N, C-alpha and C positions, 0 to 999 in steps of 0.2 A: 267686469267678467271675471270667468270663473280660474279660478288658478284652480294649481295642482292636487294639494290637499283638498277644496270643495269637489273631487272630480270622484274621491278617493274615501274621503272620510266617515262612509252611507258604511261603505261594504266591509271597514274594519272590525263590527265586534264579529258579520258571520265569521269571516280569515280571522279570528283568534278566538271561537270558541273551535271551530275545526279545526286546527290545529291544533286546541288543548286537546279534544277527543283522541289526535293522534297516539298525541306522547302522555298525556294524565293515565293513568292508571281506575276508570270509572263502575270498578266493579259494585261502591254503596252509593247509597245514599247521597249521605255529606259529602261524595268526592261531586257529586254534580251541583255541588253552593259554589265553589269557584268559578266552575268557568259559565254559568247560569248568571251571577254577579258582576265579574267582567264584563262580559257581552251586552249584560241588560245597561249598565253600566259605563259602555263606550255607548252605545247603540244610541237612550238619551243622550249622553251629551253631543251626541254629533244632530243627531235631529234641533235641538236647542241650537247651534251653529248652523245648520245650514237656514235653518226655520229665522234669526236673525241674522245671516244676510239678505237673506231676500229674496231666496232660489227656492226653487219646488221642488220636495221631494220626491224621493227614488220612492213610490207607492209600496213594490216589490220587497225592498225592503226597512221598508216604514213598520209592514207586515213579518220579516222576520222583527225586527225591532220588537213587537208588541206579541211572539211568541215566546225571547227569550224570557221581557219582564214577568208574562205567565209561567213559565215556570219557573221560572225564580220565584212568584208568587206564589207557591203551587209549592215550597220547600219551603217559605218560612212559614208557612198556615199550615204545614204537615198535614199538606193533601197528597198521603201519598199516591190516593186512585190515579194525580190530575198523571204525576209524576212516571205509574207506572199507563196511564196510554197513553206518555210521548214518548214511553221506549218498547212501545209493540207498535206504533204510527209508524215511528221512524222520520221518517222525510214524507211524511201525508201529511202529516200535525205542523209543520214549520207550513206546511205546500195549503193547508186549511185557512191560516193566520193569514196567508195574503191572497187567496182566492175573499176571508170576511173582509180583510184592509179596504180590496178591489170593488164590493155590495157596497162599503159604505162609503168609496172614495167618490165612485161614481156615480151615486145617485146623491151625493151630501158635495159635494166638492165643486166649486165650478169649474175644477180644471179635470175633472175628471179622473177615473183610472188612471191613465199612460202619465197621464198630468204636466198639463198644456197651455201656453194663456189663450191659445187663440182655433178655432182652427182647423185644420190644415190640409191633408188629404184624406180625412174622414172627417168629420164630422169629429166632437169632443166626447159626445154620446154611440160613437160610431163606434173609437177608436176605446174607449171605453171597452164595448163590447166583445168590442175582437178579444183587446185582453182578456177578458174576462173568462172567454170562451179558451180563449190557449190556456188561462192559469187550472181553468175544470182542469182537461187534457193532458196536463202535467200534473191538477192531485189522481186524480181517476187511478193516470197510467201508474202513476209509483203506489197507488192500493193496489194494484194489480199485481204490477215485480214487487213485493211491499222484502224481498224475500231478495232477492239480487241488488243488488251493490249498483252495477251499473243498471239497467233498464229502472231500478226504482229508485233511484237517486239523483245519481249525474247524469241520465237524458232527459228528463223530467225540470229540470232543473236551468239546464241548456238551451233546453226549448225555450220554455218561459221567455226565460232572460237577452233569448233571439230572437223574440217575438214581442218585444219591445222595443232594443233596438232598430226592430226592421219598424215598426211602424212610424216612434220619431227618425228616421232617414228620409219615408215619407214626406212626412210630417213637412221634417226640413228642407225635401225636397222644391215641393209644389212653393214651401214662402219663399224661397232663393229666387226658383222661376215666376210665381209671384210678384215677387223685389226686382228683378233685371225686367221687366215687362211694365210694369206701373213707374 
């Protein structure tokens, strides 16, 4: 059975990063080390915790963790070009990592991009494809409205996480209906 910690631990890395960006002074390269370090550490710790509990990872938040780890790596090995790119792209870079995670998990994991153990309303391949299309739409929208905080950051992430939630609800509804009928 999932505990409240199981339900929220994966989002702690993103929450920590966003809070730090709001309260911290991010004027220099060195200022980015601590938020990337904290978010990467929390994200990797949460991933290990979730895997040890036998729970399927939220692939969207796994992509976010990979974004943090790549940003930390860029800072540690002094790849200023990477962090400059992330600074220019903003939310597009994070959504790009989520999209890449979707491509790999959709193609290599038996649970797909959605992260379900069995087919539901859609097959695992179909639900992965739908979530990947939603991710592509969110990424393109974030790129197109890159300098608009609402349309370039908030709306794409809300859309993507809402689509994931909708697909999971459809999946669960069919499983409940099947269990009640059987």
